[in-house]
N, C-alpha and C positions, 0 to 999 in steps of 0.2 A: 769746542773751541771759540775764545772770546774773537771780536773783531780787531784786526790792527790798530784802529784809530779811536782813541778814547774820546767823548765828547765833552767831558768836563769832570770838575772834581766837587766831592762833596766838602762844603764849607761849614755848616752848621746845621742845626735840626733837632728834634727831638722824635721820639717813638709816637707820641699823642698827635704831635702837630704836622709831622712830615719832615722831609729833608730839604735843604736849599743846595742847589749846585750851580757852581758856576762855569759856565761854559769855555772850553779852550778857544784862544784866536783862530779864526778861520773857520769856527761853528755859527752858522748863521740861525739867530733866532726864528726866522720864517721857516727853518725845517723843524722847529719844535712846535707840535701841535697838542692841544689839550686831548687826553685820551690815549696818545702814545705810550706804547710800552718800552722800558728800559730796564737794563741790567747793571746792578753797581756791584763789583767785584770785591768784597770783604776778604780779611786774611783767612777766615775758617768757613766762610759761606759767601753763596752769591744770592743777592735779594734781587727779586722781581718786582718792579715798581711800574705806577702809573703815573703819566706825568699830569698834573692839575692845574698848573698855572705858569706864566712865562712872565719875566719882569725884566724892565730895561734899568741898568744902574750905571752910576759914574763913580770915579776914583775920588772925585774934589767937585764940590758944590759950585766951584768956578767955572768949571767947564759946561755946567747947565746955564749958568748965569749968562755966559759970553760964548756961544756955540759957534764953531767955524761956519763961515759963508758957504752956503749951499754949493756954490761953484768950486770950491777949494775942497776937490777931491781928495788930494795928497794928504791934507792935514786931516780929514776925516778917517783915511787909512792908517796914519801914524797913531790917532787917539783909538783905533778900534782893537778891543782885546788887551789894552791896557788902561788909558783913562776913561774909556766906555766899554762895557761889557753887558753880556747878559745873562739872566740867572733862569733857572727853571725849579719848580718845586715839584717834589716827589713823592709819592706815598707808598711805601712798601707793602706789598701784599703778601708775597709767600718768601720762604727761605729754601734754597737749594743746601743742603749739608751733606757733605759725604759720610757715608754709613761708617766706612773704616777708620781707623786712627791715623791722625796726621795731616794737617792742612797742606803740607807740601805736594804730597801725592795727589791731592785734589787738584790743585793748580796745574800740576804738569801732566797729569794723565787724566784725560776727558773720559775714560772708560770705567772710572771708579763709579759704584753704584751709590746714587744719591737718593736722600729722605727728602721728601717735600713737607715742609712745616710750616705752621703759622709763624708770623713774625714776632718774636718777642724780645728782639734786641734791633740796636742798628748799626750800620759799618763804621768805622771810624773816619776821623779828618782826612781829607785828599783821597780818600777811596774813589778809585776811576769808575767812569759811567760810560756804559756801551749801549748800542743798540741791541734789541734782544734778536735772538737768531731764531730760524725756525726749529731748532732742537729745543730751545727753552719752552716756545710755546707747544710743542707736542709732549713735553714733560709734564706742563701744566694741565693741559687740556685734553690729553690722549689723542687718538686718531680714529677714525669712523670705522675701520674694518677691526677693530679689537674684538677678537672672539670671545672675550671673557666680560665683556660690557655691552650695553645697548647705546652706544654713542651715535650722535646724529649731530652732522654739521650744519649748523646755524647761521655762519657768515664767517667772516674773516676780520683780520685787525684792519685798521683804516689805513694802515700804510705798508701792509704786507699782504702777501698773497699765499696764505698758509690757513687751513681750516681751523674755526674754533667750534669745538663741540661740548654738547650738554650731555650729562648723563640722563638719559630717559627712564632708567630704573628709579632712580633718586627725584627725578622730576614729577614722575606719576605718583609717588607715594605721599604726596603733600598737595594741598590746594596751592594754585598758582595764578599770576595775573599779568595780562597783558593790556599796557597802559599808553596813551599818548592821544594828544589832542586829534580834532578831526582832520582827515587827510594825510596823515603821518604813515598809512600803511599797516594798521593794527590787524586788517582782516588779512592780508598777504601774510604777516607773521603767524598768524593763528593757522592758515591753511599749510604753511611750512610744519609747525610743530605737529599739527595732526596728522601731515603725512609722514611725520618721522615716527610717530607713535604706531601708526597703522604698518608700516614698513618694517619697522624692528618689532613689531608685537609685544611691545612693552605694557600695553592694556587694551581694552575696549572704550570704545568713545561714545558718549550720548551728546550730541549736538542740537541745541536748540538754535536752528537758523532762523533768525529773526527777518532778515532781508534777503534770504534764499541766494547765499553767497558761498556757501560751502559744499553743498551736494552735488550741483550741477554747474555747468559753467556760469561766469559772472562776468560783466563789464569791468573793463580795466580801464583806470584814470588815464587822460590824456587828451591832446587835440584831436587825434585819430582815433574813430572807434575800434577797440579790439576787445577780444575776451579772453579770459584765463579757464583754465580747466578746474573742474571740480573734483571733491574726492572720489565720487561714484565713477567719473570716467579714468581716473587715475589707476582705481581699485575696484574694478566693476564686480569681482567676485568676492568682495569683502565688504562694501559698502552697501546698506540698504536705505532707501528713502521713503519715509513716511511724511505723507502730508494733509495738513489741515484743510487746504483748499485747493481740491483735486481740478478745479478748471484752470486756476493759474497755473500749477504745476505743467499741467498738458500743453498750455502755450507757449511754455518755455522750452519745450520739446523733450519733456521727461514722461517716458512711456509707461514704465514699469513700477512707479511708484505707487506705494499703498496707501490707500484711504485711512485717515485715524479720527476717530469721533469720540467725545467725552460724554456721558450721561450726566444729568444733575445729580444723581444719587452717589456721584464719584465727588462731588464738590462739599466742602465741610466749610465751618464758620471760620476756622483758619484761613480759608483760603480767601473769602471774602475780606479778612482782615487787612490781607496785603494789598488789595486792590479798593480799600474804602475810599481813598480820594478820587479814583477814577469814577466810582460808582455815587459819591456823595453820601457816604453812609455814615450816620451819628454813633455814638456811642450806645445811645438807647436801642437804636435798631439791631445792633450787633448784639447786645444783651438778651434782646426780645427772640433774635435769631438762636440762639442758645436753648432757651426756652422751647422754641419750635422743635430743633434738632433733638432734644431730649424726651420730647413727645412723639414724634414721628420716626426717629431715627434716620436711616439714610434718605427716605422718601421725603424729607421734610420741604424742599425747595419746590417739588411738584406738588405736594399738597398745598402749600402757602399758595402758589400761582393760580390754582383751582378753587379756592374759599371765597367766597361772597362776604359783603358786610355782616350778614346775620351770624355766619360760620364764625368770623373773626372773632366778632362780639361775645358770643358763646364761648369761645376758646378763652377768652381774656377774662372772663368772669371766673371760670375753673381754675385756670392756671396763673392767675394773678399777672398777666401780660398787659402791655400798653396798647391799647386800640389804634392809637394815631401813631405809634412807632412801627406796629406791625404792617399798618397800612401804607407807611411810607416805605418801609423795606419790601412790599409786595410790587410798589409801583416802581421802585427803582431797580428791582431784579427782573423786570420787562425787559429792560434793555439786553440780557443774556441771550434774549431769542434773536438779536442782530447777528451774533456769531454763529458762523456757519457750522462749526465743527460740534457744536452742543445739541444732543438729543433728549428728550424725555426718557427714553428707555434705547438701549443698545443691543442688537442680536447676540453680540459677544464682546469679552472685555478686551478693547484693542491694547490696552496698557500690558496686558499679559503676553499679548504678540510681541511688543517691544522688548520685554523681559525674555521670551524665547529666543529671540534674535541675538541678544546681548549674550545670553548663557552658551550660545552656539559660536561665539567668537566673531558676530558680525557687529559691524560699527555703524550706528543709527544716526540718521541726519532727519531733524523733523523739522520740515519746511512749514512756514507760516503763510507764504503767497500775500493775497491781498487782507489777511488777518493779522497783520503784523503791528497794529496799533497796541499801545501800552496797556490796556485794559484785556485784550486778547491774549497778548505775549506772557504777562504776568500770570495770568489765570490758568493758563493752560499748563506752562511750565512747572509752576506750583504744584498742581494736581498730580501730574505726571511723574516729577521727581519726588514726591512725598511717597508714592506708592512704590516705586523702585526701591528707594531708600529703606521703606520698611521690609521689603523682601530681602534684601541685603543683610538686614539685621538679623533677621531670623537664620539666614544661610551662615553668616558669621557666628553666632552662637551655636548653630550646629558644629560647625567646623572646631570651635574651641573645645566642644564637649569629645567629639569621636577624634580629633586632631588626626584625621585621616586626610592625606593629599587630595583627594578626590573630590572631597566636599569643600576644598577651599574656593570661595568664590573669586571669579576673575576679577582683577582690578577694574575698576570702571573710573573713568574722568568724564566728568559733566560740564559742558560748554555752555556758558550764558553771557549773553551781551545786556547792555545796559544794567550792568551789575550793581550799581549803586541803587537801583531801584529796589533791589531784594535786600541788600545789606546795610543800608544806613540805620542809623542809631536808632530810629523810631520803628523800625518794621523789623530789624533782625531778628529779634527774639521770637517772631512770629511766622517766620518763613522757613521752610526745610532746608534754604541753602545756607542760612545762618548756623543751623544746626550742624550741617556737613563741614563747614568751614572750621568749626570750633574742635570737632571731633578728630580731624585729621585722617589718619588712614586705619582709625580704630575698627571700621566696618568696611574697609577696602574701595571706598568712594572717597574721590576728592573733585574740586573744582578747578575750572579753568575759566577765570573771569576777563571779561574784555570789556574795556572801560575808559571813557575819554575825562573822567571825573573822580580820580581813586579818593580825592577828600571827602566824598560823599559816603565813602564806605565806613562803616564803623572801626575804629582805632583798634579793638580788640581782635576784629577779624583780619585788618592789615597786618596786625602783628603776627598771625598765623599763617600769613601768606608765604610758602616757601622761597619760592623762585619768583621774581620780578623782571619782565621783560618791559623797557619803558622806552619807546619813542619820545620826540620832543614834547615837551610841557612848558608852559609859560607862566600859569599862576602859580603863585608862591604856596598857595595852600595844596595844591596838587603835588607840587615838588615836596613840599614837607611829608605828605601822607605817603610817598614813594619810601621815604626813609625812616619810616615808624619804626622803631624795635631795631634799626641797623646801626653798629657800631662804626664810626667813622664816617657818618653820613655828610656830614658838613664839607669834608674834603672833596666829596663828588659832586655836590650840589653844582660847581662851576662846569663840571664835566656835562651833566644832563643838561643844564641850560644852553650848552653850544655844540649840540648836536645839529646835523643837517636837518632840514624838513622832512626829508625823504629817505628811506632806505639806511638809517641809521638808529642804532638802540643801544642802551645801557643794560646789561645783564648782571644781576647779581642775585645771590641767595643759594639755596640748598643744592641746585644741580650744576653748578659750577664751583670750583674751588676758590674763585675771587672774583670780584667785579670786573666787568670787561665791556668795552665799546666796540661794536662791531659793524662793519658794513654788510648787511642783511644778505644772505644768499638770493640770488634772482629765482622768480618762481617764473620759468620760463619753458621753452621747449627741452633744452639740455637739462633741466631739473626732471622734466617729464620721463626724459628717457633713462635718468639714472635711479628714479625713484618708483616708477611704474610697477605694476604686479606683475608683467611679464618678466622683467628683467630680475625681479625678486625670486620669482619661482624657480627661474633656470640658475640662477646662483647656487654652487653647491659648497658645501661644508669645506672641502679641501681647498677650493679657490680661497675662501675667506681666510682659513688659516695660513695660506701661502702667502698671501697679501699682509697678513699680520705680522710674519716671521721676517718678511723682508725689510717691512718698517723698523720693526725693531733692531734689526742688524744695520740699517741706515743711521740709526740715533745711537748706536754703541751700546745698547741694551744686551 
């Protein structure tokens, strides 16, 4: 059922550039906010639209040349709605079309089954515009208790108290991004999404926690000091913390984290290529590193660090290497000794432990503690992710051969911060993360990239990002990067530029049926109670089915 009071009439527009709507007298332009959702009632279809711009207009230039005196309220009221009026620009996003024959039945009977279709046409002149109702949002975005989908409420529209859900099954099957400038709440958005994935069992997570924010409690921004719970506290039986700095982790109160060490024989030349700027490695040094690896295999770094000048000279004479380049490589690789988690040899393979946890359905958070500098973070994440991806490739190939459901790998989502360091144009071909982003769901591994500089990510990779959740951005290059490969992106630029600096985001892409601006869901005590492991384990299937059945009945399905 449509609202009784129409807001305006369609006066002109096009499918490619959007529609212009003249507001009716008595409707204030101040109630029309960018990002608001409205519905246009056409003859055969109902159009779900986003408000992208607000304009003040006048029927005659003479009114603007000789405006009424500010104290003459009567004349201003006489002109309002006739001589002066407001218009809004709408971008149609989706169409609600009745499945049966006959538009008359659609207008009169709201119980008629409807199909949700992409917009291929526009409503006619003077079609009436209304506020979107809860029913419209439910039809488009679904509801969280839908037993047939892993829907998760991530927020609500900026002017209504109705949940906006994303489809987590569609979300995890492609690589995704969370973007926004510093201080806009990217970490809170990431916690929300990771909590939803864990709660709904949509995938297993491997989280590279650069600043120790996701595993255990973290500080909350604000004048008064407070903390928010981490994933381990919300889901104690499902989340395992591994730490590269056990002393730092224990100081934060985490008592059951497992130590994680990486041995030199797990580092390949490709890993050093990624951190070449941090280590100041030249092309010649990297070329000679390949010669050393081909000669000594996995132990090439250990052998290099133990070689003296005479041994290096002898090696270069036999293998046609450059003594100066190898000595420079040896000198610069001594910096690796400063990384607490590196060992010349390890008693067992810690990466295999992480793999075992993931295979068991555990979600893994890798904390860096004091080892969160870029050299340490980039080296460890690349080494660990490369080995885990190789394991998933082998498992995927086995599954494709046997087609046995028991051989199917669990869907894995890898979360990385400072993503542009791994995915910029210069290094994207040398990192495992570039490979994962391009492969999409081929091997059941996808990325969740968290970054404040999307313009630093390679355009080809950005075009493969399925769902983009974007908080406020100011830089034009970053805004352009968000809309890479997105049709109609120009109409959404003004929406993104006018977001609040906190707790608002624009979502577009694979996991939502249309772009939507949301007020993000609070990450607080209420959320803890709704999302926590205890509630999830106690919730029965009958209860979920009953809630879904009730919701469908309320919505007329």
